[in-house]
N, C-alpha and C positions, 0 to 999 in steps of 0.2 A: 800520893792521889788515894782519895775516897774511895772504899766498894762498899758494893751492897745486894741483897736479896731482894729478890719479890716474892712475896704472900698473898692469897686470894682466898678468901673465907667462903664460904658457901660456893665455890667452883671444882677448885680441885683437890681433894685429899682430904683427909680428917684434923680435926683441931689436933690431936696432938702429933699425926708427921707433921704440922704448922711449929707447934711448941719445941720439937727435938731438931726440928733445920735453924729454928731461931736460936737456940740455945748452941747448936755448933758454929754456927757461923761468928758468933759474940766470941766463943771461943781461942777462934782464929783471928781475932780482930778486926773483922767483918761490922760495919757501927751504923750501915745507914737501910734500912728496909721501905721498899717501895710496895704500896699497894693501891687498890681501885674501886673506889665506891659505888663506879657508876657501869658495869660491867653489862650487859644485858641476858646474859645467857648463867647469872650467877644464882643460885637458888637464895632467895632474899630472906627467909626466915632463916633459915643457916648461916646464911653470912652477918646477921643481925647476932645471932647466937654467940660465934665466934669471932667476931669482933672483938669485945671490951674484953675478952680472955687475952685475944693476941696483943691489944695496945697495953693492957698490963706486963705482962710478958718483956713486951721492948720494952717498958719503962724499968722494969727493975734491971734489963741488961743494957740501961744506959743508950739506948739505939736514938737512931734519929727517924723518925717516921714520916715519912713522905704519904701523903695520902692524894690520889689523882679526885680530885672532886666535880661536882657539878651542882647546879639547883635544886637538881635532884635529891640529892643527896638529904633531905631534911626526911623525907619521909623513911628514907629506910634508919637513919638514927632515931627517929622517934620526937622531930624538935619542929618547931612553929617556924624557925627562923634560922638562917645559915650565919652562924657570928662568929667570929675568931674566938674570942674565949672558950664560947662553948666545945670547939675542938681541941682548943689546947686542955680545956677540963678532962677533956677525954683521951688524953695520951698522942694527936697526933699534933708534932712538933713544925709540920711542914707543910703546907694546903698546896697542892698544886693543880694551879686554873690554869682552865685551857678555856672550854668553850661557855658561853651563856653568863660570862659575868662583865659587866659594865668598865670602862676605864677605871671610874667613881668606885667601884665598887673594889675592884685590883687595889689600884691605890689605898684604900681603906684598910681593906686585910694588911697590907705590906708597913701600916702603921702601929700595929698591934702583932704580927707575929713572920717567921718567916714564908714566904712563898716561894711557887715555883712555875715559870713558864715554860711553855711548849719550844723549845728551841730550834725545833723542824721550822716551824711556822714563822715566826716570829720577826718581824718587819721593824726597820729603824722609825718610822712614823707611831709606831704604837710606844715605844721606848720614849720617843717623845710627848706623846701623848699622855702616858702615867706621869712625865717628871711634869707635866702641867698641871696635874689633876694632886701631885703633892706627895708621889710615892716615897719612901724610904727606900733607895735602892743596896743601901746595907742587909737588908732583909731579905734582897732576890736572888734567886740563883735559877740557874737553867737547865733542863732538860732534854735531849730530842726525844720523841717517839717511838716505842716498837711498831714494828709489824709482822702482823701476825699471817699475812696472806702473801704465799711464794711472789718472789718477783716485783713486789713493794716496797722494798727497803730503799732506805737511801746509796748514791752513789758515795764511794768516799770524797771525790771532789766537791759533792754540795754540802757534804757534813762538813768538810772543812771549811769549806764557806762562809756558814751560816755561823761557826763554833770560831774562827777568826775575828769576825768583826762583833758578836757579843762579846768576845775577853777583851777588845780594844776597849770597849764600852767598861770596863769593869766586872763583867758578870762570868760567875764560875757557871762550866755547862759539862754537863754529863750526857752517858748515854747507854744503852740494853747491849749486851750479847746472848747470845744462846745456848742453852743447856743443848746437849748430847744426847744427854741419857733418860733425862727428866722433863717431856714437857709440856705446856699449859696447854690444855682444851681451849676451845672444842674443835680446832684444826690440827693442834698438834706437829705443829711446823717449824716451830722454834718463833722467840721472841726477838732479834734482834733490830738493833736501828738501821745496819750496813747489812744490804743484799748476801755480801760476800763474806757475810758472818754467820750465814744463814748454816752452812756445815761446815764449821770452824769451830777448831777444839777451844776451849775457853781459854789457856792460854794461852795459845796465839793471839786468839781475838783481843783479849785485855793487854794486850803487851801491843798490839797493831792502834787501841784506843790511845795507849799512852802513849805512841810515839806520835799520835796525832797534836798529842796535847790538854784531851780530854783530862780534865778535873774529879771526875766521878763515872767510877764504871760499876753498872749493874746487870746481875744475872737476871735477864727477864722471866726465862721459867720459872715455874715454883717448886719443881722436883729433883734440882743438880746431884750429882753425888758429890760422895764425901771428898774424891779426890780432884773436884770442878771448884769445889768453895775452896780446897787448899790451892790450887793454883790464881782463885782468882786473888786470896789473900796475900799471894806470895810475890804478885805485879803489884799492888798494893802498898808493899813495902820495900818494892827499889826506890832508890835514888830518884829524885825529880829530874825529869828531862832526860834519863839517859834508856836508850833504845837496846832491847835485850835481845840479840841473836841465838839461835841453837845451831853448834854445828857440830861434823864429826871431826876428831882429833885425828891428825894422820900419821905427826909425829911421833916416834916412841922413845925421845931424850926430854926425860924428866925437866930439865933446865928451860924446852920449850913450853910444856905446858905449866910452869908457873909463871915464867915471862906472859905466856896470855892468858893469865888469871885477872889481868888488872884491867880496871874499868880504864879507857881510853878515850881522848878527843882527836876528832877529827881536825885537822890542820883548817886552819882561816883561809890560806891560799890553795884551793880546792886544783888537784891534779885534775887531765883530763880523762885519763885512764883508771885511775887508783883512787881509792881512799887511804890517806896517807896520818899517819899518829902520828902527834905530836911529844907524846912522851916516851915513846917505846926503845929510841935506843937509850934513853939515860938510867935503862933498867939494868941494862946489861953488862956494867958495871967492868971487869977486866975477864970476864969469862970471854971464851976464843969460840962463835958458831961457825962449824965446818961446814963445807959443802956436805949433802946427806945425798948422794949419786945423781945419776942420769933423771933427767927431769923432761915432763910431758909440756906440751906448751899448756900454757897458763889460760883457766878457767873462769865463766862469770861466778862469783862467789869464792874462789879461792883466798886462803886467809894467807900470806906468803911473809915470810923474815929473809929478810939479806943476810948472806956468811960472810965471812971474810975476804973474801974475795973482790967484793964491795967496796972494801975497805973504810971508809969512815962511816956509809950508808949502815954497816953491818949492826943486827938488831931492831931495824926499820921493819915495821908490819905494816902492812897493807892491805888493804880488801880489794881483790880484782872488781873491775865493772865493765869490762867488754875482752871479749878472745885476744891473746897475745903469744908471742911466740915463746916458746922454750928458753927460761934463762937460768945458767948456769950458776951464775952468783946469788939467785935466790931459790931458799926453800921453800916448797908448800907445806906448809904447815897443820893446815885443818882447810876443812871444806863447809859453807854455810848451806845446812839444808834445802834444799830446791824450794820448798814450800813455805821457807821464809824470807828467802830472796826478795819478796818485795818489799820488806822492811827497808833493803839498802836505801832506797831514793830519802829518806826520815833520817840519814845521817848527814846530815847538812853541816857546811863547815860551822866548826865550835863545836859541835853537839859530843854530845858523850855517848859510848857505846861501853858493851860489855858483852861478852861471851858465855853460853850453857853449853855445856858437851852434852851429848847422846851419843847409847852405844850403838 
C-alpha cells in the first residue's frame, strides 16, 4: 500500500518544519506528498515563497507530489495558463483536479501527466464522459476528500461503495486519516476521510483503510508525530490484503506464542460462530497441546486453540464471533483489543490476517 503525508505551505508551520517532516517521511519509505494550492486561509505570499523550496525537496527525495489545483492556481504560480507541462516542470507529478475543470480539460491533462480525481463524489457518468473525451486512464487514480468540520466525514459504507466501483473500473483509490498530535488549522479538528477516524490513532485508522482495500493512505494533517509516521509506514509495509489486529496474549506457553505469530487465512467455508484458520493445524507438528485449566465462557474477540482433547482438531485456531459456552477442549490463548474488534468483519473467507501483541 502507498503511504503519504500532507504539507500546506503558507498555512501551518514554517518551511524548515515542512522540510524536516518531508525528510523524516522519506527516510521511512513514505513516497507520496499531498498539498493544496487553493486553500482560502493560506497566506498567499508565504505559500508562493515556500512552494518552490518544498517541491525541490520532494523531487530530491523522489516523492510523488499530488497538488490539489483549481483554475485560480494560475495566480498563485504566477502563470497565464494552467498547463500540464508547467506543473511538471515545477515538480508537481500528479494534479488533483476537482472543481472548475471541464471534461475536455481533464482528459487533456490525463494525456500529458498523471491526474487524480475526487473519489468521494465521482460518478459513473463522469468516467464515461472522460472516456468519450479521450482520457488516458492509465494516468488516472482517485483520492477521497478529507473533511475538516466534525460530523461531516464519510461513513465506512459510503466510502466502501465508492471505492469498490472505482476499483472495478481499474482505478486506484486512496483516503486520508487524521493526526492525533499535530492537527492543521484553521479548525484543528483533524482531516480524515471517514468521520469515525477523527479521534482514532494513526495505526488503527490506517489498518482499517488497508482492510477496506484502499491502495493509498495519507495523513491529512500537517504535523504528525514521529511515532505516527512510523505507524503509517509500518502499515504501508504490510503484505497486501492482510488484516492486522492487535491483541493481548493470554497464554504463557512459548509454543503457543510462536504458533500465533504466523499469517493465517480464513477458511473458505465460513463457520457461523467463529473464524476458522485453514493452516494452523499443519504448524503444530508432533507437539501436544494440553488443556490449560478451567475455562470461562468464550467471548467475542477471543482467540482460541483446540487442545489434545479435541483429537484431530488439536492446533486449530479460531476467532470467536459470538458468546459461546465454556469449552474444556479449547484453550483461550489471546483476546483482540475491544477497540480493534470492528476489524473482524473484514476477515472474509479466503482473507489473510495477522496478530500483533500489545502489553
